[in-house]
C-alpha positions in Angstrom: 14.1 12.5 -35.2 13.1 9.3 -33.3 14.5 10.6 -30.0 12.7 13.9 -30.5 9.4 12.1 -30.9 10.1 10.0 -27.8 10.9 13.1 -25.8 7.6 14.7 -26.9 5.7 11.5 -26.0 7.3 11.4 -22.5 6.5 15.1 -21.9 2.9 14.7 -23.1 2.4 11.6 -20.9 3.8 13.5 -17.9 1.6 16.5 -18.4 -1.4 14.2 -18.9 -0.5 12.3 -15.7 -0.3 15.4 -13.6 -3.5 17.0 -15.0 -5.3 13.7 -14.8 -4.7 13.5 -11.0 -5.2 17.2 -10.5 -8.6 17.4 -12.1 -10.1 14.1 -11.0 -12.1 13.7 -7.8 -9.8 12.9 -4.9 -9.7 13.0 -1.1 -7.1 14.1 1.5 -7.3 12.0 4.6 -5.6 12.9 7.9 -5.0 10.5 10.8 -6.6 11.5 14.1 -6.0 8.4 16.4 -4.0 5.3 16.4 -3.5 2.1 18.6 -1.1 -0.8 18.2 0.8 -3.7 19.6 4.5 -4.1 20.5 6.6 -7.2 20.8 8.8 -7.3 23.9 11.7 -9.5 23.0 13.1 -10.0 26.5 9.8 -11.5 27.8 8.7 -12.9 24.4 5.3 -11.3 24.8 3.0 -8.9 23.0 1.5 -5.8 24.6 -1.0 -3.2 23.5 0.1 0.4 23.1 -1.0 3.8 22.0 0.6 4.8 18.7 1.6 8.2 17.3 0.5 8.4 13.7 0.2 11.7 11.9 0.2 10.3 8.3 -1.9 11.8 5.6 -3.2 10.0 2.5 -4.6 10.9 -0.9 -7.3 8.8 -2.4 -7.3 9.3 -6.1 -7.6 7.8 -9.6 -4.4 6.0 -10.7 -2.1 7.8 -13.2 -1.4 6.1 -16.6 2.2 5.6 -15.5 1.0 3.7 -12.4 -1.3 1.5 -14.4 1.4 0.8 -17.0 4.3 0.0 -14.6 2.7 -1.6 -11.5 0.8 -4.8 -11.7 -1.4 -4.0 -8.7 -2.7 -0.8 -10.3 -3.4 -2.2 -13.8 -7.2 -2.3 -13.4 -7.7 -0.4 -10.1 -10.3 2.3 -10.4 -8.8 4.1 -7.3 -5.5 4.1 -5.5 -4.2 5.6 -2.2 -0.8 7.3 -1.8 0.8 8.7 1.3 0.7 12.5 1.1 3.8 13.7 -0.7 4.6 10.4 -2.5 4.5 10.2 -6.3 3.5 6.6 -6.5 0.5 5.0 -4.7 0.9 2.1 -2.2 -2.7 0.9 -2.1 -4.8 -0.5 -4.9 -8.6 -0.3 -4.7 -9.7 -3.2 -7.0 -13.3 -2.2 -6.9 -15.0 1.1 -7.2 -17.1 2.7 -4.5 -20.1 0.4 -3.5 -23.7 1.6 -3.3 -23.1 2.8 0.3 -20.1 4.9 -0.8 -17.5 2.6 0.8 -14.1 1.9 -0.7 -11.6 -0.8 0.3 -7.9 -0.6 -0.8 -5.1 -3.0 0.0 -1.4 -3.1 -0.1 0.3 -6.4 -0.4 3.8 -4.9 -0.4 5.0 -7.5 -2.9 2.5 -7.2 -5.7 4.5 -4.3 -7.2 7.7 -6.3 -6.9 6.3 -9.2 -8.9 7.4 -7.3 -12.1 11.0 -7.6 -10.9 12.9 -10.9 -10.7 11.5 -12.9 -7.8 11.2 -16.7 -7.8 8.0 -18.6 -8.1 8.7 -20.1 -4.6 8.9 -16.6 -3.0 5.8 -15.3 -4.8 3.8 -18.3 -3.8 4.7 -17.6 -0.1 4.3 -13.9 0.0 2.6 -12.3 -3.0 -1.0 -12.4 -1.6 0.0 -11.3 1.9 -1.9 -8.1 2.7 0.3 -5.8 4.7 -2.1 -2.9 5.1 -5.7 -1.9 4.3 -7.5 1.3 4.0 -11.3 1.5 4.3 -13.0 4.8 3.3 -16.6 6.1 3.3 -17.3 9.1 1.0 -20.6 9.5 2.8 -19.2 10.4 6.2 -15.6 11.1 5.0 -14.0 8.8 7.5 -11.3 6.2 7.1 -9.6 3.3 8.9 -6.0 2.2 8.2 -5.0 -1.2 9.4 -1.5 -2.5 9.5 -2.0 -6.2 9.8 1.5 -7.6 9.5 3.2 -9.1 12.5 2.0 -11.5 15.2 -0.2 -13.8 13.1 2.0 -14.2 10.0 5.4 -14.8 11.7 7.8 -17.2 9.9 11.0 -18.5 11.5 14.1 -18.9 9.4 13.8 -22.7 9.9 10.3 -22.6 8.2 11.6 -20.9 5.0 12.3 -22.8 1.8 16.0 -23.3 1.1 15.7 -22.2 -2.5 15.3 -18.5 -1.8 17.8 -16.0 -3.1 19.7 -13.7 -0.7 17.4 -10.8 -1.7 14.3 -13.0 -1.1 15.7 -14.1 2.3 16.1 -10.4 3.2 12.4 -9.8 2.3 11.4 -12.9 4.3 13.1 -11.5 7.5 10.3 -8.9 7.4 8.1 -11.7 8.8 10.2 -12.5 11.8 8.7 -12.4 15.3 8.6 -8.7 16.4 9.8 -7.3 13.0 6.3 -5.8 12.5 3.8 -4.5 15.0 0.1 -4.5 14.0 -1.8 -1.2 14.4 -5.1 0.5 13.6 -5.5 4.2 12.9 -8.5 6.3 11.9 -9.2 9.8 10.7 -11.3 12.2 8.6 -11.1 13.1 4.9 -11.8 16.2 2.8 -12.8 16.1 -0.8 -10.4 18.0 -3.1 -10.6 18.7 -6.8 
């Protein structure tokens, strides 16, 4: 009996999650242009470059499942997901302002903080913003910035010695040239 009640609850929540997202105001955003920077290891220099970016995003209300299971989405009035993904990547901690603008950030590690990561690791990386999406519902345009790389590089010698092997793997994400900053922009369409 208990397992039957649990199954009904799971099915009800799933249907609510799908209908919640499907009926709420949302936006489909398509990238038009992108620019970026590349690290040239042989010369130890950074160069500007054009970037190919054809990603699409959905700006929507978070599902109950996202709010329950991901710390970054607990109080977020809006989230952004890459088109085709079930779970959002970006949390918009404030609603649209009076000008119709929305700012959403992805720290990359905020959702991992519900897993087992040391306090040392979280102190170093949990507030690191990896990407940001800015959107205007007045003109239906957006900017996506990928701001990791170049400025927040950490060498292996600079890392604390008390990191687990898993945390050291995450930290390598911040090595010189491991990430290349970029900026992309595009237009959105309201969907319901």
